[in-house]
N, C-alpha and C positions, 0 to 999 in steps of 0.2 A: 439508368442511362449514364450517370456519371461514372460508375464503375466500368461500364462498357467502353466509354470514351477513354478512360485511363489506359485500358489495354490497347486501344488503337493508337494512342500516343506512343507507347513503348514500341509497338510494332512498327509504326511509321519511322521512329528514330533508328530502330535496328535496321530496317530495310534501306533507309537512307544511307547509313554508314556502309552497309554491305555493298550496295550498288556503287557508291562512290569509290571505295577501295578497289573493287574489281574493275570498274570502268577506267580508273586512272592508271591501272596496270597496263591496260591495252591502249590507252590514249594518254601518254604522259604529258603531252602538250595540249593547250587549248585549241579550239577550232577558230579560224579567222575567216572573215569575209571583208568586203570593201568597207562596210560600215564600221568594222572593228577598229580600223586604223584612224578613222575620224574621231571616234570616241577616245582612243589612246592619245591622239594629238591634243584634244581638248583637255584631257587629264594632265598631260605633260606640261602644257602652257597655262593650266588653271584658267582656261577661257570661260567666260560667262555667257558666250553666245557662239554658235557655229551653225553649220548647215542643218544639223539636227539639234533637238533640245539637249541640254548638257547635264540633265539630272543623273543619267547613268555614268557619265564621265566623272561626276562628283563622287559616286560610289567607288569607282576605280581609284580615284585620288585618296579617298578615305582609307581604303584597304592599303594603298601604297604608303600611307603615313606610318603603318606598322611594318609592312613587308612588301617587296616587289615580286615575291614568289608567285608565279602564275597559278599554281594549284590552290593557293590560299584564296585568290579572287574567285576561282571556280567554286570552291567549297562554300564561300560566303554566300554567293548567289543561289547555290543549290539548297543550302540550309535556309536561307531567307524564304525561298519558295515553299519549303516544307512547313515552316512556321505559319506562313499565310494560309497554306492549304489546310492545316489543322484547324485554324480559326474558322475557315469556310466550312470544313467538315462538321465541326461542332455546331455551327449555326444550322446546317442542313438537318442534323439530328434533332434539333429543337422544333423544326417546322411541323413534323408529323411523326406518327409511329411508323418506323421502318423495319421491315422484316430482315431476316438474317442475310439472304442472298442479295437483295438490293443493296444492303450496306456493304457487302463484300465487293460487289461490282463497282460501286461508287468509290470505295477506298482504293481498289486496284487501279482505277483509271486516274485517280489523283496522285497516288504514291508509287505505282509500279509502271508508269507510262513511259515507254522508251522515248517518245517524243520529248517529254520533259527532261529526261536524263541527257539526251544528246544535245538538246537546245541549251541546257545548262552549261555545257562545255564550250559554248560560243562566247567570245568576248563581244557581246551585244546586249542590248537593253531588253530583249524579248522576255526572258524568264523573270527578270526583275519587274517588268511591267505586268506580267501575268500575276505575280504575287500581290502587287499593289491592287490590281483589279479584283482579285478574290476578296481582299479585305474591304475594298470599296463597296462591292455589291452585297457582301455579308452585312455591312453596316446599314445599308438601305433596307434589307430584310428586317433587321432588328429595330430600326427606327419606327416601323409601322406598329409593331406589337410590344415594343419595350422602349418607348421614347424617353430620352433624357437629354438635358442640355449638354451634359458632358460628352455623351456619345455624338451628339450633333456637332460639337466643337471639334472633336477628333476627326469626324468625317470630313469636315471642311479642310482640315490639314492634309488628310489622305488624298482628297480631291486635288489640292494644290500640288502635292508630290507627284501624282499621276500626270498632271499637266506639264511638269518639268521634264518628264521622261519620254513621252511619245505624243506625236500629234494626233493619234487616234483618240486621245483623251479629250479632244475638242467637244465630243458629244457628251462627255460625262456630266458637265454642269447642267445640261438640258435635262438629263435623266434625273439627276439628284434633285434639282429644284422642283420637278414635276412630282416626285415622290414626297418631298418635304411638304408640299402644298396639301397633300392628303393625309399627312401625319397628324395625330392629335395634339398639336402644339397650338398655342394662342396665335392670333393674327400678328401680334407684335413680334413674337419669336420668329415666325415665318418670314416676315418682312426684314427683320434684322439679319437673319441667316442669308437671305438673298442679297442684301446689300454688302454683307461681309464677303460673301463668295465673289460678287462682282468686283469688290475692292481688291481682294487678294489676287484674282486672276488678271484684272486690269493693271494692277501694279506690276505684276510679273511681266506682262506683255510690254508695258512701257519701259521697264528696266532692260528687258531683252532687246527691245528695239534700239535703245541707246547704246547698249553693248555691241550690237551688231555693227553699228556705225564705226565703233572703235576697232573692232576685230576684223571686220570684212569690208569696211569702207563705204557701206551703203546703209542708209537708215530704213530698216524694214524689220518686221517681226520674224518673218520666215523667208529666207532666200530660197528654201527648198520648194515652197508652194508654187512659185512662178515656173520653176523648172518642171514640176510635176504636171502643171497645166499644159505646158508646151509638149511634154512627152506624150500625154494622153491624146492631145489634138493631132499631133504629127503622126502618131501611130495610126489613127483612124484615117487620116488623109492619105497616108502611104498605102493603105489597103484598098483604096478605091480603084476599081478596075479602069475607070476613065476619069482623069482629073482635068476638068476644063481650066483654061488659063485664067488666073486671077489678076485683076488690076489692083494690086494691094496698095494701101496707103504708103507714103514715102518712108515712114519710120520702120515699116516691116520689109522694105524692099531688099535689103542686104541679106537678112536671115532667110527670107523666103527664096531668094535666088540660090542660096547654099542648099536649102532643103530640096528644091526641085531638081537641082543638078545631081544631088546624091540619089534621089529616087529614080532619075533617068538612068543612072549607072546600074541600077538593080533591075531594070526593065526585063531583061532576058534571063533572069535567074528565077527558077521555080520558087514559089512561096515557101515550100517545105524546106528549101535550102537557104533562104534569106536570113541574115542575122536578125532582122527585125520581125521575123515571122511570128514567134510566140508573143502573147500579150504580157510583156514584162516592161522593165524600165530601160530598154535599150537606148532610146534617144536621150535619156537622162545621164547614163553613166558610161556608155561605151566610148572609148577614145576615138573611134571612127565616126561617131555621130556628127551630123552636120550642125548640130546645135552647139557643140563644144567651141568655146572661144579660142582655144589653141589646139588645133588638130594634132592628134598623136601624143598628147600629154600623158605622162606616166604617173602612176600612184595618185590618181586624181583626188581620192578622199583624204590623202595626207599631203597634198601639194598646196601649201598656203597661198602661193601666188595665183595658182589656177583657181582655187576656191574664191579668192577675191574677185577674179574675173567673172566667175559664175554668178557671184552675188551681184556684181555690177549690172549684168544683163537680165537678172531675174525679173524686175518689173516689166521690162520690154517683152520678155518671153511670156509673162502672164497675160499681157494684152494681146500678143500674137496668137497664143493658144485660144483665147476667147474669140478672136477674130476668125480663125479657121473654123471653129465650132459654129459661129453665127452664119458663116457662108455655106457650111455643109452639115446642118443639124441632123439630117436623116442618116448620112454616112457616119457621123459620130455615134449615133444611137446604134447603128448596125454593126460597126466595126470596133467600137470600144465598150459602150454601156451594156449592150446585150451579151457579148462574150464574157464580160466581167461579171454580169449577173449569174451566169452559169458557172463561171470560174469560182465564185464564192462557195458554191455547193460542191465543186470538184477542183480544189485548189492545186496548182502545180507544186511539186515537191521542192523545187528550187534548191537552196543551199543545204537543206536537211538530207538530201540524197548524196552528198559528196563531202569529203573531208578537205578542209583548207583550199577550197576551189580547185582541187586536183593537183595542187603544187606541193613541193616539199621544202619551200622557203617562205619566210615572212618578210614584210617590209621593214625598213630600218627603225621606224618608231616602235615597233613591237620588240625588236631586238634590244633597243635602248631601254625601254620601260621595264622589261622583265629581266634585264641583265643577262641575256643569252650570250654565250661565248661565240656563237656564229648565227647566221640567219637560217640555218638548216633545222628542220623539225622532222619528227618521224612518228610512226605508230607501230605498236606490236601487232595489232590487228591488221588483217589484210583488207578491212573495210567492206568485205562482201556482205556483212549483215545489214549494211545500209539499204539493201534492196527491200528490207521490211517497210521502209517509208513509201515505197511505190504503192503500197496498199492503203496508205492513209487517206488519199483523196476519196477512194471508195468508202472508207470508214466515215469520212465526213458526210458523204451523201446518205449513208445508212443512218447516221445520227440525226440528220435533219428529218428524214422520213420517220424515224422512231418518235421524234418530238411532235411532229405534225399529226401523225396517226394517233399518238397518245392524247393530244388535245381533242381530236375529233371523237375518239372513243370516250374520253372523259365527259364530254357534254352529252353523248348519246345515252350514257347510264346515269345522267343527272349527277355527275360527280360533285359539282359545287355545293349541292345540298348535303353531301356526306363529308366533304373534305374539311379539315381543320382550317380555321380562319387564317392562321399563320401561313399555312401552305398556299391558300388561295391568293393571299397578298404577294407572297414571294413569286408565285407563278406569274402573276400579272406583271411584276417588275422585271422578271427574267425575260418574258415575252416582249415587253416594251423595249428592253435593251436590245434584244436580237433584231427587232424590226428596224429600230433606229440605226443600229450598227450595220445592218445589211444595206440600207439605203446609203449611208455615209461611205461605206467601203467601196461600193460599186461606183459611186460618183467620184471618189477621191483618187484612187490609184489602183493599179493591177493587184488583185488579191493573190497571196501566196500562202502556203501551208502554215508557215510559222506564225502568221498573223491570226490563225484560226484555232489555236490550241485552247485559248480561254473559252471561245464559243463552243468548242467540242466538249469541254468540261461541263458547261451549263446544259448543253443538249443531252449529254448522258445522264446527268443528275435528274433533270426534270422529265426526260423521256422514261427513265426507269421508274421514278416515283409516280408518274401518271399511269403507267401500265400496271404498277402494283395496286394502285387505288382502283383502277378499272376492274382488275381481276377480283379483288376483294369485294367490291360492290356487286359484281355479277354473281359471285358465289353466295353472297348474303341474300340477294334476291331469289336465287335458285332454291336455297335451303330454308327460306323464311316465307312460307306461302302467304301468311297474313300481309306482310309488307309488300310481297309481289303483287297481290290482288289490289291493295290500296294504291300502289304506284301506277 
């Protein structure tokens, strides 16, 4: 198996370089979205707190210590993903005996996936976070069957790193501590690891809270969470066919007046044509949103004055969102939670289906950081190939069905009695992660495709391995009459 893995390492490195060279010929510049400029602003000012976690901004700044060449940053994050994916792939190969074609399918989805390639060209934390997540869950697999204090210590550091990059990592400590409880460590080690984890994450949260006060003028861990709560609640409220008049508490009167006035202005516009029609973050980011403290503000993600204003009202918006939900819980379930439940399985393409938000210019902070001579960017490609990502939502649905049907078939053939202990443990961890992540994602924010690539990877891996095991077990029962009769 070690010889096989060496070949895969060479093949992965070769395909990585080939993909990168060809891709950068067609896309000389990175891809930018609104998030990109916030990360670049954080890197430029070396901020320790912003609307999003600053872990990815620190990576940008680290690369910037050596060079501000944009291609270098894209190569570093593309290479980082490949190194993490190789670690994950090697861990999967240790779980059970895998046939040739399942190995090829898993390898191709990890290393020849257009979604990973195009997402790597974005100045955003997505691919960086996917790489960290691959290492994180690989370590959880290993801790069950290959426990060591060294691996546990490194795992805690990886967990902290994930926590500094994306708010989706809020569920990672829950999953990690659950797995560690069932690992063959002494009670003392388990308790100590839990305390260290709590101390590291608690310390990070306290430090971020204090830095938020310095940078954004408001003492809170995440200004983003309050806005997300308001966005979700107002989206559901806006989609109610009939909205009864609310006698809101005084502290919500001003914002509620702006929201209702805006919704009244949309009354005669068909839902299919309304800007807030799709389940997205319209009320959070759009300049015309009634929640914006300064209507019509430009370059919101890179507008320090506007971001401070957003941070200032975040606690109020958090309470306002909860208030709207408490007044209309059924509507919130019907117009936000339920659509988002199905959106998880069929996520909108969002930014992956377009280059640079359809523009040929970048914001000033990108021009400054990457030392561009002008704000103009271009592509050699006509971007028609981006239509490929219109099929990814259907692929996500197929992967979920592959995984669920594999689980059902696995138990129907008594798979657990045949499967390797390592595989059984990893399958339980992967399933537990997906259940927790599904619930968290549906509750937290509108799900989009780029948030789902890590889950797609896990779904393909375990879906393929489950069906391989099912087919092997079925064939073994068919051609082994003695075992078939005894079973």
